[in-house]
N, CA, C and O atoms as a MOPAC input file, in Angstrom:
PM7 MOZYME 1SCF
protein

 N    -57.90700 1   -44.37600 1    51.99900 1
 C    -57.90400 1   -42.80000 1    51.27500 1
 C    -56.11500 1   -42.47000 1    51.10600 1
 O    -55.17300 1   -43.04100 1    51.65700 1
 N    -56.12600 1   -41.32400 1    50.12100 1
 C    -54.95400 1   -41.08900 1    50.12900 1
 C    -54.41600 1   -40.29100 1    51.48900 1
 O    -55.13500 1   -39.65400 1    52.25900 1
 N    -52.76600 1   -40.50800 1    51.61400 1
 C    -51.79600 1   -39.64800 1    52.41500 1
 C    -50.79400 1   -39.68200 1    52.16800 1
 O    -50.26000 1   -40.73900 1    51.83500 1
 N    -50.14500 1   -38.52900 1    52.23600 1
 C    -48.78600 1   -38.14400 1    52.11400 1
 C    -48.36700 1   -37.21200 1    53.86000 1
 O    -48.98500 1   -36.31300 1    54.43100 1
 N    -47.17400 1   -37.89300 1    54.21600 1
 C    -46.89700 1   -37.47500 1    55.40100 1
 C    -45.51500 1   -37.20000 1    55.36800 1
 O    -44.62000 1   -38.03600 1    55.24500 1
 N    -45.36800 1   -35.71800 1    55.51100 1
 C    -43.71400 1   -35.28000 1    55.53000 1
 C    -43.16700 1   -35.49900 1    56.83500 1
 O    -43.97100 1   -35.80100 1    57.71700 1
 N    -41.95000 1   -35.40500 1    57.13000 1
 C    -41.52000 1   -35.60800 1    58.19900 1
 C    -40.10700 1   -35.13800 1    57.91900 1
 O    -39.61500 1   -35.17500 1    56.79200 1
 N    -39.30000 1   -34.56700 1    59.30300 1
 C    -37.48000 1   -34.60500 1    58.96200 1
 C    -37.64600 1   -33.05800 1    59.09200 1
 O    -36.56900 1   -32.57400 1    58.74400 1
 N    -38.42200 1   -32.18000 1    59.40000 1
 C    -38.25500 1   -30.83200 1    59.30700 1
 C    -37.74900 1   -30.26300 1    60.99100 1
 O    -37.90600 1   -30.87200 1    62.04900 1
 N    -37.33500 1   -29.37900 1    60.84700 1
 C    -36.87700 1   -28.90800 1    62.26200 1
 C    -35.78600 1   -27.70800 1    62.23200 1
 O    -35.64500 1   -27.20500 1    61.11800 1
 N    -35.06500 1   -27.21900 1    63.17800 1
 C    -34.21100 1   -26.40500 1    63.35600 1
 C    -32.91100 1   -26.60600 1    62.89200 1
 O    -32.38200 1   -27.63300 1    63.31700 1
 N    -32.15400 1   -25.81600 1    62.03500 1
 C    -30.80200 1   -26.20200 1    61.51000 1
 C    -30.05000 1   -24.85400 1    61.54900 1
 O    -30.77700 1   -23.89600 1    61.28900 1
 N    -29.06300 1   -24.63100 1    61.75200 1
 C    -28.17800 1   -23.67800 1    61.83700 1
 C    -27.71000 1   -23.30300 1    60.16100 1
 O    -27.87500 1   -24.21300 1    59.34900 1
 N    -27.25500 1   -22.25500 1    59.76500 1
 C    -27.06400 1   -21.88400 1    58.34400 1
 C    -25.84000 1   -22.76900 1    57.70600 1
 O    -24.78100 1   -22.77000 1    58.33500 1
 N    -25.89600 1   -23.24900 1    56.92900 1
 C    -24.92400 1   -23.93100 1    56.45100 1
 C    -25.05500 1   -25.66800 1    56.74400 1
 O    -24.26000 1   -26.49700 1    56.30200 1
 N    -26.01700 1   -25.90800 1    57.42500 1
 C    -26.35300 1   -27.01600 1    58.10100 1
 C    -27.27700 1   -27.98200 1    57.01200 1
 O    -27.72700 1   -27.44600 1    56.00000 1
 N    -27.51600 1   -29.35600 1    57.26900 1
 C    -28.31500 1   -29.84300 1    56.27500 1
 C    -29.33400 1   -30.59500 1    57.03500 1
 O    -29.10500 1   -30.77600 1    58.23100 1
 N    -30.34100 1   -31.02600 1    56.56400 1
 C    -31.79200 1   -31.75700 1    56.71300 1
 C    -32.09100 1   -32.57800 1    55.79900 1
 O    -31.80700 1   -32.16400 1    54.67600 1
 N    -32.73000 1   -33.96200 1    55.85800 1
 C    -33.26900 1   -34.71800 1    54.92500 1
 C    -34.84700 1   -34.99800 1    55.38600 1
 O    -35.15400 1   -35.61400 1    56.40600 1
 N    -35.65000 1   -34.50500 1    54.56800 1
 C    -37.01000 1   -34.33600 1    54.65300 1
 C    -37.46400 1   -35.71900 1    53.58500 1
 O    -37.09200 1   -35.90300 1    52.42600 1
 N    -38.45400 1   -36.64000 1    54.48700 1
 C    -38.81400 1   -37.65700 1    54.14100 1
 C    -40.52500 1   -36.99100 1    53.88500 1
 O    -41.01500 1   -36.07700 1    54.54700 1
 N    -41.26300 1   -37.80600 1    52.65500 1
 C    -42.59900 1   -38.15000 1    52.53900 1
 C    -43.01300 1   -39.52400 1    52.20800 1
 O    -42.56900 1   -40.16000 1    51.25300 1
 N    -43.87500 1   -39.93700 1    53.03800 1
 C    -44.52300 1   -41.32300 1    52.69900 1
 C    -45.68400 1   -41.03800 1    52.28000 1
 O    -46.33800 1   -40.08200 1    52.69700 1
 N    -46.06800 1   -41.86600 1    51.38400 1
 C    -47.28300 1   -41.79200 1    50.42700 1
 C    -47.94000 1   -43.14300 1    50.81900 1
 O    -47.22300 1   -44.07600 1    51.18400 1
 N    -49.54200 1   -43.28900 1    50.73900 1
 C    -50.12000 1   -44.25900 1    50.91100 1
 C    -51.28400 1   -44.07600 1    50.40300 1
 O    -51.73800 1   -42.93200 1    50.44300 1
 N    -52.05700 1   -45.12500 1    49.80500 1
 C    -52.93100 1   -45.02000 1    49.22100 1
 C    -53.08500 1   -44.31900 1    47.29900 1
 O    -54.02100 1   -43.95400 1    46.58800 1
 N    -51.86100 1   -44.42000 1    47.17000 1
 C    -51.66600 1   -44.27800 1    45.59400 1
 C    -50.86400 1   -45.00700 1    45.17000 1
 O    -49.90000 1   -45.33600 1    45.86200 1
 N    -51.06500 1   -45.52100 1    43.74900 1
 C    -49.88400 1   -45.95200 1    43.04400 1
 C    -48.78000 1   -45.12600 1    42.94600 1
 O    -48.51800 1   -44.47400 1    41.93500 1
 N    -48.11700 1   -45.12900 1    43.97200 1
 C    -46.80000 1   -44.03200 1    43.93500 1
 C    -45.85200 1   -44.22700 1    42.73600 1
 O    -45.43900 1   -43.17000 1    42.25800 1
 N    -45.43100 1   -45.34100 1    42.16300 1
 C    -44.28600 1   -45.47800 1    41.02800 1
 C    -44.85000 1   -44.84600 1    39.86900 1
 O    -44.03200 1   -44.69300 1    38.96200 1
 N    -46.28300 1   -44.34000 1    39.58400 1
 C    -46.74500 1   -43.71200 1    38.53200 1
 C    -46.66400 1   -42.06800 1    38.58200 1
 O    -46.67900 1   -41.25800 1    37.65500 1
 N    -46.57100 1   -41.86600 1    40.04600 1
 C    -47.02600 1   -40.19200 1    40.03500 1
 C    -45.45200 1   -39.43200 1    40.12400 1
 O    -44.39400 1   -39.85300 1    40.59200 1
 N    -45.69400 1   -38.54000 1    39.66800 1
 C    -44.67800 1   -37.17600 1    39.62100 1
 C    -44.62900 1   -36.75700 1    41.28300 1
 O    -45.53900 1   -36.07600 1    41.75700 1
 N    -43.72400 1   -37.12700 1    41.94400 1
 C    -43.65300 1   -36.63900 1    43.58100 1
 C    -42.79700 1   -35.00500 1    43.40100 1
 O    -42.06200 1   -34.71100 1    42.45900 1
 N    -43.10200 1   -34.22300 1    44.43700 1
 C    -42.43400 1   -32.97300 1    44.22000 1
 C    -42.28400 1   -32.51800 1    45.67900 1
 O    -42.85500 1   -33.11900 1    46.58900 1
 N    -41.43000 1   -31.34000 1    45.90500 1
 C    -41.53600 1   -30.55700 1    46.96300 1
 C    -41.77400 1   -29.29200 1    46.61600 1
 O    -41.32100 1   -28.76400 1    45.60000 1
 N    -42.65400 1   -28.63300 1    47.62700 1
 C    -42.93800 1   -27.29900 1    47.49600 1
 C    -42.50800 1   -26.46200 1    48.91900 1
 O    -42.43900 1   -27.10400 1    49.96700 1
 N    -42.27800 1   -25.28700 1    48.91000 1
 C    -42.68000 1   -24.41800 1    50.24100 1
 C    -43.45100 1   -23.10800 1    50.07200 1
 O    -43.72400 1   -22.52400 1    49.02300 1
 N    -43.73200 1   -22.78700 1    51.28300 1
 C    -44.16200 1   -21.37400 1    51.27500 1
 C    -43.93800 1   -20.72500 1    52.60200 1
 O    -44.06200 1   -21.42500 1    53.60800 1
 N    -43.64200 1   -19.54100 1    52.70700 1
 C    -43.39200 1   -18.54100 1    53.65200 1
 C    -44.79800 1   -18.10600 1    53.55100 1
 O    -45.56300 1   -18.28100 1    52.60300 1
 N    -45.10000 1   -17.30400 1    55.07000 1
 C    -46.19300 1   -16.37000 1    55.13800 1
 C    -46.02100 1   -15.19500 1    54.15000 1
 O    -44.95100 1   -14.72100 1    53.76900 1
 N    -47.35300 1   -14.78600 1    53.78200 1
 C    -47.74500 1   -13.65100 1    52.62500 1
 C    -47.04600 1   -14.16800 1    51.11000 1
 O    -47.07300 1   -13.46000 1    50.10400 1
 N    -46.54500 1   -15.26700 1    51.15700 1
 C    -46.11100 1   -15.54100 1    49.75800 1
 C    -46.64800 1   -16.98500 1    49.05800 1
 O    -46.94400 1   -17.97200 1    49.73200 1
 N    -46.70700 1   -16.93500 1    47.79700 1
 C    -47.17800 1   -18.30500 1    47.17500 1
 C    -46.66200 1   -19.13300 1    47.25600 1
 O    -45.47000 1   -19.05100 1    47.55100 1
 N    -47.25600 1   -20.36000 1    47.04400 1
 C    -46.25400 1   -21.67400 1    47.53500 1
 C    -45.29900 1   -21.84400 1    45.70700 1
 O    -45.64000 1   -21.57500 1    44.55500 1
 N    -44.24700 1   -22.32400 1    46.23400 1
 C    -43.33700 1   -22.36200 1    45.13800 1
 C    -42.55500 1   -23.56300 1    45.12900 1
 O    -42.29900 1   -24.25800 1    46.11300 1
 N    -42.15600 1   -23.77700 1    43.81700 1
 C    -41.74700 1   -25.43300 1    43.37500 1
 C    -40.17300 1   -25.25400 1    44.13500 1
 O    -39.47000 1   -24.24500 1    44.19000 1
 N    -39.95100 1   -26.48500 1    44.62500 1
 C    -38.56500 1   -26.76800 1    45.45400 1
 C    -37.91100 1   -27.34500 1    44.17900 1
 O    -37.10100 1   -26.85100 1    43.39500 1
 N    -38.66100 1   -28.83200 1    44.23200 1
 C    -37.84900 1   -29.92200 1    43.21300 1
 C    -38.97400 1   -30.84600 1    42.81000 1
 O    -39.97400 1   -30.74900 1    43.52100 1
 N    -39.02800 1   -31.73000 1    41.81600 1
 C    -39.66400 1   -32.29400 1    41.32900 1
 C    -39.11700 1   -33.96200 1    40.93900 1
 O    -38.00800 1   -33.96900 1    40.40600 1
 N    -39.60200 1   -35.01500 1    41.09300 1
 C    -39.05200 1   -36.30700 1    40.32500 1
 C    -39.96400 1   -36.77400 1    39.54700 1
 O    -41.00900 1   -37.17400 1    40.05900 1
 N    -39.82000 1   -36.81900 1    38.42300 1
 C    -41.05200 1   -38.01400 1    37.49600 1
 C    -40.94500 1   -39.14400 1    37.85900 1
 O    -40.00200 1   -39.56200 1    38.53100 1
 N    -42.30300 1   -40.08700 1    37.29800 1
 C    -42.44300 1   -41.14200 1    37.51500 1
 C    -40.76900 1   -42.03000 1    36.80600 1
 O    -40.63500 1   -43.13500 1    37.33200 1
 N    -39.96800 1   -41.79000 1    36.09300 1
 C    -39.09500 1   -42.14500 1    35.51600 1
 C    -37.79900 1   -41.89700 1    35.75000 1
 O    -36.84000 1   -42.40600 1    35.17000 1
 N    -37.78700 1   -40.73700 1    37.01300 1
 C    -36.47100 1   -40.46500 1    37.75100 1
 C    -36.05000 1   -39.12700 1    37.24800 1
 O    -35.13600 1   -38.49600 1    37.77900 1
 N    -36.70800 1   -38.71100 1    36.24500 1
 C    -35.93400 1   -37.33400 1    36.02200 1
 C    -36.42500 1   -36.29500 1    36.98700 1
 O    -37.57700 1   -36.19600 1    37.40900 1
 N    -35.28800 1   -35.45300 1    37.31300 1
 C    -35.51900 1   -34.46100 1    38.16400 1
 C    -35.61600 1   -33.02600 1    37.74300 1
 O    -35.28700 1   -32.75700 1    36.58800 1
 N    -36.13000 1   -31.84300 1    38.73300 1
 C    -36.50800 1   -30.32700 1    38.11500 1
 C    -36.09800 1   -29.67500 1    39.27200 1
 O    -36.70100 1   -30.02100 1    40.28800 1
 N    -35.19200 1   -28.78300 1    39.40200 1
 C    -34.97900 1   -27.87400 1    40.43900 1
 C    -35.10800 1   -26.42700 1    40.37500 1
 O    -34.59400 1   -25.83400 1    39.42700 1
 N    -35.81000 1   -25.71900 1    41.38100 1
 C    -35.88100 1   -24.58000 1    41.36200 1
 C    -34.01200 1   -23.78200 1    41.39600 1
 O    -33.05900 1   -24.09900 1    42.10700 1
 N    -34.09300 1   -22.97200 1    40.58300 1
 C    -32.70100 1   -22.00800 1    40.70800 1
 C    -31.84200 1   -22.06300 1    42.08200 1
 O    -30.76800 1   -22.57000 1    42.40600 1
 N    -32.96000 1   -21.20100 1    42.80900 1
 C    -32.50200 1   -20.96500 1    44.43600 1
 C    -31.77900 1   -22.14600 1    45.19100 1
 O    -30.94800 1   -21.89400 1    46.06300 1
 N    -32.20900 1   -23.83800 1    44.73800 1
 C    -31.84900 1   -24.51400 1    45.35600 1
 C    -30.83000 1   -25.80900 1    44.57300 1
 O    -30.50700 1   -26.93300 1    44.95600 1
 N    -30.56400 1   -25.10500 1    43.45000 1
 C    -29.68200 1   -26.09200 1    42.60000 1
 C    -28.21600 1   -26.30900 1    43.10500 1
 O    -27.56300 1   -25.35100 1    43.51800 1
 N    -27.68700 1   -27.62600 1    43.06700 1
 C    -26.36500 1   -27.81000 1    43.71300 1
 C    -26.64200 1   -27.45200 1    45.40700 1
 O    -25.73200 1   -26.91700 1    46.04000 1
 N    -27.13900 1   -27.57800 1    45.66200 1
 C    -27.58100 1   -27.89300 1    47.53600 1
 C    -28.49600 1   -29.29600 1    47.55200 1
 O    -28.20600 1   -30.43400 1    47.92300 1
 N    -29.70700 1   -28.74100 1    47.00000 1
 C    -30.60300 1   -29.77500 1    47.30700 1
 C    -30.68100 1   -31.13200 1    46.40200 1
 O    -30.13000 1   -30.98800 1    45.31100 1
 N    -31.13200 1   -32.14900 1    46.58100 1
 C    -31.16500 1   -33.33700 1    45.92200 1
 C    -32.41800 1   -34.04900 1    45.90300 1
 O    -32.39800 1   -34.70300 1    46.94500 1
 N    -33.62700 1   -34.31400 1    45.22400 1
 C    -34.47000 1   -35.25200 1    45.51800 1
 C    -34.17900 1   -36.38900 1    44.85400 1
 O    -33.41500 1   -36.46100 1    43.89200 1
 N    -34.87800 1   -37.43500 1    45.43400 1
 C    -35.05400 1   -38.87400 1    45.20700 1
 C    -36.34000 1   -39.78600 1    45.79500 1
 O    -37.17300 1   -39.46000 1    46.64000 1
 N    -36.24400 1   -40.66600 1    45.27200 1
 C    -37.35500 1   -41.44500 1    45.35700 1
 C    -36.95300 1   -43.12300 1    45.67000 1
 O    -35.83500 1   -43.59000 1    45.45400 1
 N    -38.11300 1   -43.89500 1    46.22000 1
 C    -37.99400 1   -45.12200 1    47.01800 1
 C    -38.85000 1   -45.77000 1    46.47600 1
 O    -39.41900 1   -46.33600 1    47.40900 1
 N    -39.47900 1   -46.15700 1    45.25700 1
 C    -40.74700 1   -46.64900 1    44.71000 1
 C    -40.89600 1   -47.90000 1    45.69100 1
 O    -42.09600 1   -47.99200 1    45.95100 1
 N    -40.18100 1   -48.88900 1    46.33500 1
 C    -40.28200 1   -49.83200 1    46.92500 1
 C    -40.78100 1   -49.47600 1    48.48500 1
 O    -41.26100 1   -50.33200 1    49.22900 1
 N    -40.61200 1   -48.24300 1    48.81200 1
 C    -41.12600 1   -47.66800 1    50.09300 1
 C    -42.06700 1   -46.75100 1    49.96400 1
 O    -42.64300 1   -46.36600 1    50.98200 1
 N    -42.39800 1   -46.24100 1    48.74100 1
 C    -43.39400 1   -45.13900 1    48.45300 1
 C    -42.96100 1   -44.08600 1    49.22200 1
 O    -43.78500 1   -43.55300 1    49.96600 1
 N    -41.76200 1   -43.65500 1    49.18800 1
 C    -40.95500 1   -42.54900 1    49.67700 1
 C    -40.46400 1   -41.78700 1    48.82500 1
 O    -39.90600 1   -42.30300 1    47.85700 1
 N    -40.54400 1   -40.06500 1    48.96300 1
 C    -39.86700 1   -39.33900 1    48.44200 1
 C    -39.05000 1   -38.46900 1    49.43100 1
 O    -39.55300 1   -37.84600 1    50.36600 1
 N    -37.79300 1   -38.49700 1    49.13300 1
 C    -37.07800 1   -37.54300 1    49.79200 1
 C    -36.46900 1   -36.26700 1    49.37800 1
 O    -36.44300 1   -36.01500 1    48.17400 1
 N    -35.83400 1   -35.19000 1    50.46700 1
 C    -35.34500 1   -34.00600 1    49.85100 1
 C    -34.23300 1   -33.93900 1    50.85800 1
 O    -34.40600 1   -33.67000 1    52.04600 1
 N    -32.88600 1   -34.24800 1    50.19800 1
 C    -31.69000 1   -33.75200 1    51.04800 1
 C    -31.64400 1   -32.67400 1    50.77800 1
 O    -31.89800 1   -32.39000 1    49.60700 1
 N    -31.26200 1   -31.46300 1    51.83900 1
 C    -30.92200 1   -30.31100 1    52.04100 1
 C    -29.46000 1   -30.13300 1    52.30500 1
 O    -29.02800 1   -30.89000 1    53.17400 1
 N    -28.71100 1   -29.42500 1    51.83900 1
 C    -27.15700 1   -28.93000 1    52.27500 1
 C    -27.04000 1   -27.86400 1    52.37000 1
 O    -27.91600 1   -27.12700 1    51.91700 1
 N    -26.09900 1   -27.43300 1    52.89400 1
 C    -25.90600 1   -25.70100 1    52.58800 1
 C    -27.18600 1   -24.90700 1    52.98000 1
 O    -27.26300 1   -23.87600 1    52.31200 1
 N    -27.95600 1   -25.02700 1    53.63600 1
 C    -28.93400 1   -24.37200 1    54.18600 1
 C    -28.72100 1   -22.78400 1    54.49600 1
 O    -27.86800 1   -22.29400 1    55.23400 1
 N    -29.67600 1   -22.14200 1    53.77200 1
 C    -29.61200 1   -20.79100 1    54.20800 1
 C    -30.82300 1   -20.33200 1    54.82000 1
 O    -31.83800 1   -21.00000 1    54.62100 1
 N    -30.91000 1   -18.92100 1    55.79600 1
 C    -31.93800 1   -18.65400 1    56.07800 1
 C    -33.09200 1   -18.43500 1    55.40400 1
 O    -34.19800 1   -18.55300 1    55.93100 1
 N    -32.84400 1   -18.00100 1    53.83000 1
 C    -33.92300 1   -17.69900 1    53.08000 1
 C    -34.50200 1   -19.18000 1    52.79100 1
 O    -35.37200 1   -19.23000 1    51.92200 1
 N    -34.27200 1   -19.92300 1    53.17100 1
 C    -34.77200 1   -21.80100 1    52.80300 1
 C    -35.80600 1   -22.28700 1    53.83300 1
 O    -36.43200 1   -23.34700 1    53.86500 1
 N    -35.82300 1   -20.74600 1    55.05200 1
 C    -36.78200 1   -21.19800 1    56.19100 1
 C    -38.49900 1   -21.39400 1    55.47100 1
 O    -38.82500 1   -20.31300 1    54.97900 1
 N    -39.13100 1   -21.99900 1    55.37500 1
 C    -40.72100 1   -22.08700 1    55.23000 1
 C    -41.37400 1   -23.56100 1    55.48300 1
 O    -40.75400 1   -24.55500 1    55.86200 1
 N    -42.39200 1   -23.50100 1    55.26700 1
 C    -43.16600 1   -24.69200 1    55.56500 1
 C    -43.08900 1   -25.63200 1    54.11000 1
 O    -43.75900 1   -25.30600 1    53.13000 1
 N    -42.31100 1   -26.66800 1    54.10500 1
 C    -42.39600 1   -27.76100 1    53.03500 1
 C    -43.20800 1   -28.85500 1    52.67400 1
 O    -43.11200 1   -29.93700 1    53.25300 1
 N    -43.86200 1   -28.68300 1    51.91600 1
 C    -45.17300 1   -29.63100 1    51.10000 1
 C    -44.68500 1   -30.93900 1    50.70400 1
 O    -43.46100 1   -30.83000 1    50.64000 1
 N    -45.01800 1   -32.07200 1    50.41900 1
 C    -44.87600 1   -32.78800 1    49.63800 1
 C    -46.09100 1   -32.90300 1    48.61300 1
 O    -47.21600 1   -32.61700 1    49.02300 1
 N    -45.93000 1   -33.25900 1    47.46100 1
 C    -46.79900 1   -33.09000 1    46.29700 1
 C    -46.44000 1   -34.79100 1    45.42300 1
 O    -45.40000 1   -35.39600 1    45.16100 1
 N    -47.75800 1   -35.03800 1    45.22400 1
 C    -48.09100 1   -36.32900 1    44.42900 1
 C    -48.76500 1   -35.74600 1    42.97900 1
 O    -49.78500 1   -35.05700 1    43.02300 1
 N    -48.18500 1   -36.04200 1    41.84400 1
 C    -49.00500 1   -35.45800 1    40.58300 1
 C    -49.29700 1   -36.25900 1    39.88300 1
 O    -48.24000 1   -36.43200 1    39.27600 1
 N    -50.21300 1   -37.14800 1    39.34700 1
 C    -50.22800 1   -37.76600 1    38.08100 1
 C    -51.00300 1   -36.94300 1    36.58200 1
 O    -52.13900 1   -36.55000 1    36.31700 1
 N    -49.93100 1   -36.96400 1    35.99800 1
 C    -50.03600 1   -36.25700 1    34.66700 1
 C    -51.43700 1   -36.43100 1    33.87100 1
 O    -52.23700 1   -35.55500 1    33.54200 1
 N    -51.47700 1   -37.60100 1    33.69700 1
 C    -52.53000 1   -38.18900 1    32.76900 1
 C    -54.10200 1   -38.10400 1    33.12100 1
 O    -55.08900 1   -37.87600 1    32.42100 1
 N    -53.92400 1   -38.39200 1    34.54400 1
 C    -55.39400 1   -38.30100 1    35.39700 1
 C    -55.83300 1   -36.96700 1    35.99900 1
 O    -56.96000 1   -36.63400 1    36.36600 1
 N    -54.69100 1   -36.28200 1    36.01600 1
 C    -54.75300 1   -35.15500 1    36.95800 1
 C    -55.04200 1   -34.91300 1    38.09700 1
 O    -55.62300 1   -33.88400 1    38.44200 1
 N    -54.62700 1   -35.95700 1    38.97000 1
 C    -54.67500 1   -36.24700 1    40.05600 1
 C    -53.73200 1   -35.50700 1    40.93200 1
 O    -52.53800 1   -35.60700 1    40.65200 1
 N    -54.05600 1   -34.83200 1    41.87500 1
 C    -53.01300 1   -34.13800 1    42.47900 1
 C    -53.29500 1   -34.53800 1    44.20700 1
 O    -54.38500 1   -34.75600 1    44.73600 1
 N    -52.13900 1   -34.54600 1    44.74800 1
 C    -52.50200 1   -34.58600 1    46.18900 1
 C    -51.46400 1   -33.84000 1    47.35400 1
 O    -50.27700 1   -33.89800 1    47.03200 1
 N    -51.66300 1   -33.36900 1    48.24600 1
 C    -50.80000 1   -32.68000 1    49.02600 1
 C    -50.73000 1   -33.27700 1    50.31600 1
 O    -51.68200 1   -33.83100 1    50.86500 1
 N    -48.93500 1   -33.08600 1    51.06200 1
 C    -49.16700 1   -33.54100 1    52.65000 1
 C    -49.49600 1   -32.17300 1    53.33300 1
 O    -49.76300 1   -31.18200 1    52.65300 1
 N    -49.46900 1   -32.15100 1    54.71400 1
 C    -49.82900 1   -31.08100 1    55.61100 1
 C    -48.51900 1   -30.07600 1    55.51600 1
 O    -48.53000 1   -28.86400 1    55.72600 1
 N    -47.48400 1   -30.82600 1    55.17500 1
 C    -46.36700 1   -29.68200 1    55.61400 1
 C    -45.24400 1   -30.14800 1    56.88200 1
 O    -45.60000 1   -30.88800 1    57.79900 1
 N    -44.21100 1   -29.73500 1    56.79900 1
 C    -42.90200 1   -29.89300 1    57.58800 1
 C    -42.38400 1   -28.56500 1    57.93600 1
 O    -42.04000 1   -27.85400 1    56.99200 1
 N    -42.27300 1   -28.11900 1    59.10200 1
 C    -41.36600 1   -26.57200 1    59.13600 1
 C    -39.95900 1   -27.01500 1    59.29400 1
 O    -39.58400 1   -28.04000 1    59.86400 1
 N    -39.04000 1   -25.88200 1    58.57000 1
 C    -37.98800 1   -26.15000 1    58.28400 1
 C    -37.39800 1   -24.07700 1    58.78800 1
 O    -37.72500 1   -23.03600 1    58.21800 1
 N    -36.71200 1   -24.23700 1    59.71500 1
 C    -36.08700 1   -22.89600 1    60.11800 1
 C    -34.64000 1   -23.07300 1    60.02400 1
 O    -34.06800 1   -24.10200 1    60.38500 1
 N    -34.10200 1   -22.11900 1    59.56600 1
 C    -32.69200 1   -22.14300 1    59.23000 1
 C    -32.17300 1   -20.46900 1    60.10800 1
 O    -32.22300 1   -19.29200 1    59.75100 1
 N    -31.83000 1   -20.97400 1    61.01500 1
 C    -31.85100 1   -19.86200 1    62.35800 1
 C    -30.24600 1   -20.23100 1    62.77500 1
 O    -29.75200 1   -21.35700 1    62.73400 1
 N    -29.52900 1   -18.90700 1    63.21100 1
 C    -28.55300 1   -19.23100 1    64.13800 1
 C    -29.25100 1   -18.98200 1    65.56800 1
 O    -28.62200 1   -19.18800 1    66.60600 1

């Protein structure tokens, strides 16, 4: 079965850094667009960043210049390097795998990032 397992969340001070990882299994990873989304209580899940199968990236305006998404197809893993973290980045971060042609879409269970002093 398909599994997306996030790791790397935690508590960090404002201005700090974290790197999230998402290990995928059960899918042909290299053909999927991978993405990170986040959600806070009472709000809709929002896009953070995506990376296409070909490597092109897309970022939410709120994280441009601070976050970097990358993928390692040999390890079936997608990363989110988060620098210059702000309290408003506090959220549960979810990994997503989307295959454009088939419409297949998978989600991880999320990892909590808390930015606080």
